[in-house]
Every structure is written in C-alpha cells, then in structure tokens.
C-alpha positions as CSV (number, residue, x, y, z in Angstrom):
1,M,27.7,-10.4,-36.0
2,Y,25.7,-9.0,-33.1
3,E,24.5,-11.3,-30.3
4,D,22.5,-10.5,-27.3
5,A,22.4,-12.0,-23.8
6,E,19.6,-14.4,-24.9
7,G,21.6,-15.7,-27.8
8,R,19.8,-13.9,-30.6
9,R,22.2,-13.3,-33.5
10,T,22.0,-10.9,-36.4
11,T,24.3,-9.2,-38.9
12,D,21.9,-6.1,-39.0
13,P,23.1,-3.4,-36.7
14,G,19.6,-2.0,-36.5
15,A,18.2,-5.3,-35.3
16,G,21.0,-5.7,-32.9
17,A,20.2,-2.3,-31.4
18,A,16.5,-3.2,-31.2
19,H,17.3,-6.4,-29.4
20,A,19.5,-4.5,-26.9
21,D,16.7,-1.9,-26.3
22,S,14.1,-4.6,-25.7
23,E,16.4,-6.3,-23.2
24,A,17.0,-3.0,-21.4
25,D,13.3,-2.4,-21.1
26,R,12.7,-6.0,-19.8
27,N,15.5,-5.6,-17.3
28,A,14.0,-2.3,-16.1
29,E,10.6,-3.9,-15.5
30,H,12.3,-6.7,-13.4
31,L,14.1,-4.1,-11.3
32,Q,10.9,-2.1,-10.8
33,R,9.3,-5.3,-9.4
34,G,12.3,-5.7,-7.0
35,E,13.9,-8.7,-8.6
36,V,17.6,-9.0,-8.2
37,G,18.1,-12.0,-10.5
38,P,16.2,-14.2,-12.9
39,G,12.9,-14.5,-11.1
40,V,14.4,-13.9,-7.7
41,P,12.5,-11.4,-5.5
42,E,14.6,-9.0,-3.4
43,E,14.7,-10.1,0.3
C-alpha cells in the first residue's frame, strides 16, 4: 500500500510514484511563490 501526504492510497507502485511526482511539482510551485507553509507567504 502506498499513501501520499494528501491521503491518496494505491497498491500500484506506478500510481504511487505519479502521486509523489505531482506533489513534488506542486511543492516546487509553492516555494517559487515564496510560501513557507500551506498558503503562508514568506515574511
């Protein structure tokens, strides 16, 4: 069983990897905008 930070679960390792990649991309976008937490802009 693979579970990501958002609670998505799968038994397929390919889907688990895809979920992890999409989370990494989303996190990178947040960091580029200067956010340091969920919707919190850097001071």
